[in-house]
Backbone as a chain_set.jsonl record, in Angstrom:
{"seq": "MSAVPTEINKPQQSLKPNHAVIVGKIDFVRSFDSQEGKLFEHRLIQAAEDEYSSPQAVLVVAKSKQGQIGDECRVLVRVGGYRDSYKNREGDQVLTARVQLRAVE", "coords": {"N": [[-5.229, -15.912, -10.275], [-3.966, -13.846, -12.878], [-2.111, -14.779, -15.827], [1.296, -13.925, -16.268], [2.803, -11.946, -18.802], [5.031, -13.598, -21.077], [7.282, -12.194, -21.792], [8.299, -10.974, -19.555], [9.995, -12.743, -18.386], [12.316, -12.676, -19.793], [15.842, -11.832, -20.016], [16.713, -8.833, -18.36], [17.638, -5.489, -19.22], [19.658, -3.221, -17.373], [17.838, -0.894, -15.469], [17.394, 2.601, -16.01], [17.851, 5.49, -13.871], [14.8, 6.518, -12.334], [13.168, 5.033, -13.999], [10.861, 2.372, -14.694], [9.345, -0.894, -14.943], [6.207, -1.706, -16.001], [3.641, -4.025, -15.656], [0.634, -5.305, -16.77], [-2.952, -5.697, -17.3], [-4.741, -4.176, -19.843], [-7.49, -2.153, -19.224], [-8.82, 0.064, -20.003], [-8.675, 2.549, -22.489], [-7.89, 5.693, -23.83], [-7.711, 8.404, -26.157], [-6.178, 11.604, -26.545], [-5.705, 15.059, -27.409], [-2.732, 16.938, -27.153], [-0.158, 19.36, -26.324], [2.015, 18.061, -27.274], [1.031, 16.613, -29.327], [-1.091, 13.915, -30.448], [-1.934, 11.805, -27.782], [-2.032, 8.722, -25.901], [-3.847, 7.359, -23.264], [-3.589, 4.825, -20.967], [-5.208, 2.585, -18.84], [-3.964, 0.334, -16.615], [-4.465, -2.746, -15.074], [-2.935, -4.258, -12.48], [-1.662, -7.46, -11.538], [-2.773, -8.949, -8.509], [-0.851, -9.198, -5.48], [-1.187, -11.501, -3.972], [-3.731, -13.998, -3.251], [-5.257, -12.732, -1.352], [-5.103, -9.999, -1.49], [-5.882, -6.875, -3.16], [-6.041, -6.103, -6.702], [-3.951, -3.609, -8.25], [-4.281, -0.394, -9.838], [-2.973, 1.547, -12.482], [-2.1, 4.469, -14.418], [-0.832, 4.872, -17.664], [0.765, 6.946, -19.918], [1.246, 7.335, -23.382], [2.813, 7.887, -26.612], [2.026, 6.22, -28.585], [-0.469, 3.695, -29.157], [-0.65, 1.158, -26.793], [-1.907, -1.254, -26.785], [-4.976, -3.202, -26.929], [-8.151, -3.106, -25.151], [-8.263, -5.537, -22.675], [-5.902, -6.752, -23.429], [-2.791, -8.036, -22.237], [0.033, -6.279, -21.193], [3.405, -5.071, -21.251], [5.292, -2.453, -20.184], [7.913, -0.163, -20.474], [8.501, 2.519, -18.428], [8.901, 6.017, -17.676], [9.172, 7.469, -14.618], [7.549, 10.188, -13.346], [6.255, 13.409, -12.416], [4.451, 15.951, -10.604], [4.409, 18.728, -8.313], [1.859, 19.227, -5.861], [-0.896, 20.55, -3.974], [-3.306, 20.893, -1.338], [-6.077, 22.09, 0.639], [-6.983, 20.95, 3.819], [-9.827, 19.837, 5.832], [-9.602, 21.356, 8.12], [-8.474, 23.628, 7.189], [-5.781, 23.717, 6.827], [-2.835, 23.721, 4.803], [-1.909, 21.055, 2.756], [0.869, 19.437, 1.521], [1.613, 17.625, -1.377], [2.131, 15.208, -4.035], [1.689, 14.489, -7.527], [1.856, 11.597, -9.355], [3.17, 10.612, -12.493], [3.205, 8.316, -15.124], [5.062, 7.765, -17.907], [5.349, 6.25, -21.036], [8.391, 4.943, -22.255], [9.522, 5.64, -25.31]], "CA": [[-4.355, -14.848, -10.696], [-3.76, -13.895, -14.32], [-0.768, -15.144, -16.261], [2.186, -12.8, -16.572], [3.345, -12.103, -20.153], [6.304, -14.314, -21.079], [8.387, -11.25, -21.977], [8.84, -10.584, -18.255], [11.011, -13.711, -18.011], [13.519, -12.443, -20.577], [16.843, -11.058, -19.274], [16.418, -7.403, -18.368], [18.721, -4.528, -19.189], [19.528, -2.47, -16.135], [16.971, 0.272, -15.609], [17.964, 3.91, -15.736], [17.155, 6.135, -12.754], [13.432, 6.984, -12.552], [12.475, 4.165, -14.935], [10.259, 1.183, -14.102], [8.618, -1.749, -15.864], [4.834, -1.907, -15.552], [3.004, -5.167, -16.293], [-0.766, -5.376, -16.389], [-3.962, -5.9, -18.337], [-5.393, -2.917, -20.203], [-8.952, -2.201, -19.084], [-9.381, 1.308, -20.528], [-7.758, 3.344, -23.327], [-8.48, 6.865, -24.471], [-6.736, 9.29, -26.799], [-6.468, 13.02, -26.37], [-4.744, 15.966, -28.033], [-1.924, 17.714, -26.215], [0.842, 20.185, -27.0], [2.941, 17.12, -27.911], [0.298, 15.888, -30.353], [-2.046, 12.938, -29.933], [-1.412, 10.885, -26.775], [-2.932, 7.662, -25.468], [-3.816, 7.072, -21.835], [-3.958, 3.428, -20.751], [-5.313, 2.164, -17.441], [-3.52, -1.045, -16.491], [-4.766, -3.415, -13.816], [-1.814, -5.125, -12.166], [-2.037, -8.662, -10.797], [-2.667, -8.846, -7.054], [0.327, -9.888, -4.951], [-1.628, -12.832, -3.558], [-5.182, -14.139, -3.358], [-5.923, -11.971, -0.297], [-4.955, -8.565, -1.723], [-6.596, -6.346, -4.331], [-5.202, -5.637, -7.811], [-3.702, -2.173, -8.307], [-4.514, 0.22, -11.141], [-2.099, 2.674, -12.786], [-2.272, 5.082, -15.737], [0.391, 5.038, -18.449], [0.557, 7.797, -21.089], [2.192, 7.005, -24.436], [2.561, 8.497, -27.915], [1.39, 5.201, -29.42], [-1.36, 2.804, -28.435], [0.114, 0.026, -26.289], [-2.696, -2.465, -26.941], [-6.43, -3.082, -26.868], [-8.75, -3.511, -23.882], [-8.143, -6.978, -22.468], [-4.532, -7.197, -23.699], [-1.77, -7.886, -21.216], [1.174, -5.603, -21.793], [4.589, -4.77, -20.44], [5.708, -1.148, -20.68], [8.977, 0.558, -19.787], [8.009, 3.873, -18.193], [9.663, 7.023, -16.942], [8.363, 7.929, -13.494], [7.65, 11.628, -13.17], [5.116, 13.977, -11.718], [4.52, 17.369, -10.276], [3.977, 19.106, -6.975], [0.455, 19.576, -5.715], [-1.272, 20.837, -2.589], [-4.728, 21.134, -1.108], [-6.403, 22.464, 2.014], [-7.817, 19.948, 4.47], [-11.044, 20.376, 6.455], [-9.235, 22.356, 9.132], [-7.941, 24.796, 6.493], [-4.326, 23.617, 6.714], [-2.355, 23.321, 3.491], [-1.233, 19.763, 2.728], [1.724, 19.312, 0.34], [1.602, 16.269, -1.919], [2.655, 15.132, -5.403], [0.949, 13.658, -8.481], [2.787, 10.764, -10.102], [2.818, 10.352, -13.882], [4.008, 7.286, -15.778], [5.122, 7.985, -19.356], [6.041, 5.183, -21.744], [9.661, 5.292, -22.907], [9.331, 5.22, -26.704]], "C": [[-4.1, -14.967, -12.19], [-2.311, -14.245, -14.64], [0.026, -13.894, -16.598], [2.737, -13.002, -17.97], [4.728, -12.733, -20.112], [7.496, -13.376, -21.228], [9.045, -10.894, -20.648], [9.97, -11.519, -17.835], [12.305, -13.557, -18.803], [14.538, -11.672, -19.729], [16.578, -9.561, -19.431], [17.702, -6.585, -18.468], [18.571, -3.764, -17.883], [18.708, -1.207, -16.407], [17.744, 1.545, -15.309], [17.251, 4.504, -14.527], [15.788, 6.67, -13.197], [12.698, 6.221, -13.647], [11.927, 2.966, -14.174], [9.602, 0.378, -15.206], [7.249, -2.013, -15.248], [4.244, -3.068, -16.352], [1.553, -5.205, -15.828], [-1.664, -5.617, -17.579], [-4.654, -4.564, -18.581], [-6.899, -3.061, -20.015], [-9.618, -0.922, -19.566], [-8.302, 2.012, -21.338], [-8.527, 4.536, -23.848], [-7.365, 7.662, -25.116], [-7.165, 10.726, -26.549], [-5.369, 13.834, -27.04], [-4.031, 16.758, -26.957], [-0.969, 18.593, -27.014], [1.871, 19.316, -27.719], [2.308, 16.397, -29.091], [-0.661, 14.911, -29.696], [-1.329, 12.0, -28.957], [-2.484, 9.862, -26.412], [-2.733, 7.421, -23.98], [-4.36, 5.659, -21.65], [-4.094, 3.182, -19.252], [-4.98, 0.685, -17.405], [-3.88, -1.567, -15.11], [-3.642, -4.417, -13.587], [-2.3, -6.32, -11.351], [-1.852, -8.416, -9.3], [-1.445, -9.633, -6.587], [0.0, -11.304, -4.503], [-3.152, -12.863, -3.585], [-5.948, -13.35, -2.309], [-5.817, -10.459, -0.482], [-5.653, -8.157, -3.015], [-5.614, -5.973, -5.437], [-5.064, -4.112, -7.756], [-3.976, -1.671, -9.716], [-3.571, 1.416, -11.297], [-2.43, 3.205, -14.175], [-0.91, 5.253, -16.396], [0.032, 5.859, -19.681], [1.651, 7.48, -22.109], [1.814, 7.729, -25.721], [1.886, 7.506, -28.862], [0.535, 4.294, -28.539], [-0.592, 1.542, -28.055], [-0.638, -1.303, -26.402], [-4.179, -2.152, -26.866], [-6.913, -3.455, -25.469], [-8.718, -5.034, -23.804], [-6.753, -7.521, -22.733], [-3.677, -7.055, -22.455], [-0.585, -7.212, -21.887], [2.24, -5.337, -20.743], [5.17, -3.492, -21.016], [6.843, -0.598, -19.816], [8.517, 2.002, -19.647], [9.052, 4.726, -17.498], [8.729, 7.54, -15.847], [8.611, 9.417, -13.309], [6.459, 12.124, -12.386], [5.308, 15.448, -11.448], [4.004, 17.6, -8.863], [2.511, 19.478, -6.98], [0.211, 19.895, -4.248], [-2.78, 21.024, -2.528], [-4.916, 21.547, 0.338], [-7.309, 21.388, 2.602], [-9.008, 20.619, 5.15], [-10.762, 21.441, 7.505], [-8.661, 23.628, 8.513], [-6.432, 24.795, 6.368], [-3.939, 23.169, 5.314], [-1.587, 22.004, 3.617], [-0.446, 19.687, 1.428], [1.763, 17.856, -0.086], [2.232, 16.29, -3.31], [1.752, 14.231, -6.229], [1.97, 12.898, -9.319], [2.264, 10.555, -11.519], [3.77, 9.298, -14.437], [3.91, 7.505, -17.287], [5.907, 6.864, -19.995], [7.329, 5.724, -22.358], [9.57, 4.735, -24.323], [10.475, 5.68, -27.56]], "O": [[-4.026, -16.077, -12.716], [-1.41, -14.034, -13.828], [-0.509, -12.929, -17.145], [3.111, -14.123, -18.315], [5.516, -12.439, -19.214], [8.607, -13.726, -20.831], [10.226, -10.549, -20.617], [10.814, -11.142, -17.022], [13.29, -14.237, -18.513], [14.149, -10.937, -18.821], [16.255, -9.093, -20.523], [18.724, -6.939, -17.879], [17.469, -3.671, -17.343], [18.869, -0.549, -17.435], [18.636, 1.561, -14.461], [16.151, 4.065, -14.188], [15.646, 7.206, -14.296], [11.701, 6.715, -14.174], [12.462, 2.587, -13.132], [9.33, 0.904, -16.285], [7.146, -2.484, -14.115], [4.337, -3.092, -17.579], [1.279, -5.145, -14.63], [-1.205, -5.727, -18.716], [-5.099, -3.903, -17.642], [-7.517, -3.97, -20.57], [-10.845, -0.819, -19.545], [-7.146, 2.066, -20.92], [-9.68, 4.409, -24.259], [-6.215, 7.607, -24.68], [-8.346, 11.023, -26.366], [-4.247, 13.359, -27.217], [-4.637, 17.194, -25.979], [-0.977, 18.565, -28.244], [2.523, 19.77, -28.659], [2.987, 15.642, -29.787], [-1.005, 15.062, -28.523], [-0.261, 11.469, -29.261], [-3.679, 10.1, -26.591], [-1.607, 7.296, -23.498], [-5.453, 5.337, -22.116], [-3.201, 3.53, -18.48], [-5.623, -0.124, -18.073], [-3.629, -0.908, -14.1], [-3.423, -5.314, -14.401], [-3.241, -6.201, -10.567], [-0.898, -7.762, -8.88], [-1.05, -10.613, -7.219], [0.825, -12.208, -4.643], [-3.789, -11.861, -3.909], [-7.176, -13.298, -2.364], [-6.393, -9.708, 0.305], [-5.972, -8.998, -3.855], [-4.485, -5.571, -5.155], [-5.956, -3.417, -7.271], [-3.909, -2.437, -10.677], [-3.392, 2.2, -10.365], [-2.975, 2.483, -15.01], [0.043, 5.717, -15.771], [-0.898, 5.512, -20.409], [2.826, 7.37, -21.761], [0.667, 8.132, -25.911], [1.247, 7.911, -29.833], [0.782, 4.148, -27.342], [0.047, 0.925, -28.908], [-0.065, -2.361, -26.143], [-4.583, -0.995, -26.754], [-6.169, -4.053, -24.692], [-9.098, -5.726, -24.748], [-6.438, -8.634, -22.312], [-3.807, -6.086, -21.707], [-0.238, -7.54, -23.022], [1.998, -5.375, -19.537], [5.505, -3.44, -22.199], [6.748, -0.57, -18.589], [8.178, 2.643, -20.642], [9.954, 4.226, -16.827], [7.621, 7.994, -16.133], [9.751, 9.85, -13.138], [5.741, 11.341, -11.765], [6.204, 16.096, -11.99], [3.269, 16.787, -8.303], [1.985, 19.98, -7.973], [1.018, 19.549, -3.385], [-3.436, 21.28, -3.538], [-4.02, 21.373, 1.164], [-8.278, 20.965, 1.971], [-9.177, 21.835, 5.052], [-11.587, 22.322, 7.746], [-8.39, 24.597, 9.223], [-5.851, 25.755, 5.862], [-4.62, 22.343, 4.706], [-0.721, 21.861, 4.48], [-1.014, 19.852, 0.349], [1.926, 16.961, 0.743], [2.807, 17.302, -3.711], [1.124, 13.316, -5.697], [2.853, 13.506, -9.924], [1.068, 10.347, -11.725], [4.983, 9.377, -14.245], [2.828, 7.44, -17.87], [7.013, 6.55, -19.554], [7.352, 6.824, -22.91], [9.543, 3.52, -24.522], [10.49, 5.42, -28.763]]}, "num_chains": 1, "name": "protein.A"}
């Protein structure tokens, strides 16, 4: 298992509603233009819970680059998203949601 950044051991301020702390290793970064200006999308691979489970991957969008590929980072994010739906093979509409993690900057 990879080492967790030492910052995680520091005393934490209480989180606001819909905020979370994401810790992981950056394995992909890309920039893109949006209505807000240039944004950076980071894919973070989170450490597996134990040696028998798989690591998880999440995307974090930020106004500034949070690190380079291979860097471990810790990011305070705002959890958001939007409604979504699709039709299954039987033609029934399935309601779902898309989660978005935005860095609090």
